[in-house]
C-alpha angles and dihedrals in degrees: 000000000000113000113242116242107249089224090053090053091050092047092051091053089052095044097047097069089034090057089052091052092047094049091047089054096046099253110148123208094256091059092047090048091056091052091049091052090050092050091049091052094047091049092049093049098042110025103040104048122126092225093246109063128055108245114251133211089240093057091045090050091053092049098045101035090235124127119259088246091056092045090052091048093052094042090054089048089055093056110104094008116125109250126222089255090055092051092050093052089054097052120176108300095217089058091052091052091052091047091051091049091053098045112023109097090213089067098041128096127235088271092058093249125119108284127231105258134208113227095238137026136046115344089002133142089265090056090048091053092046091053099044106025105041115214098354112129109251091224092056092050092047092049090054094047090048091048094056094041097246091121132034134184121245107237096218105039100024089229122142121253125201105227099176131031094218135054114227117176115237121203092352106124094181093055092043090053090051089053090046091056093047098045096046091045091052093049093050091046090053092049091047090050092051092048093056102028096104095055090045093046094236130139119254120260117232111265122164137153130192112211137170122173106194105056117146113243093236089066095057101083092054092041093052091051095044094046091049093049095047094044093050091048091051093048091049090052091050090047091054089057100041103032097071089055092061109107092221088061102033095043089225114156118222111263123233091263096037107056095133125083126220122216110211140153149130123263124205126187135170123225139183134174111211121211098009117133122222090246089061093065 
């Protein structure tokens, strides 16, 4: 019997739930196939250059197994499309507002915690939105934060209270799909880095998973709550350390030898497989 390629096994495990998501959202195989071709071409043209020569369609065709005609078609389709890097630089504006509220000393109280803010006026919510969300209308940002329960209104003063230190979209499938693309992309990039780090002479990136496969169902409610509480506490602690270093928050200008920016973070997610026996693992 032919031995299965370990990478093929890993890919199938990734593609199986992805296929379920695609089918649920009405994406047929042909449409997915076009996106895969486009990703192959972009990776060949951008990630496997030698730094000296401009990548060619012929070289990309050899690497990807596509014809030069197909490479040209996909390369032209990529022109004008927002890249993943572009999307990441323009992270969700509601998240940026919450981050500014948590870290910017102008919007903190004397105890170092996020202050209660008036909607208008100096050092108000509107000023916070203007500083961290560009041209977004403050009322639209507030409505979204109220909708997901991140912000509430004090009944006596009418001031706004930050109830949660993180913005998580609720009932917004478009935003959840954006997060899905970003999170899965980051995980795969971390794994790819760790697979080639020795030959590149780079340190490993932290990657750990806690898994048990024979947990009684009656434990799950308590486990979900405990895992969520502990994970949120850890992320808030990490945020307290890293957030003040962000140039948008600190106001620090890039130095002459530090013009580039680094995107970094830690991602935490909860998973459970219902109805699978231990023998099935």
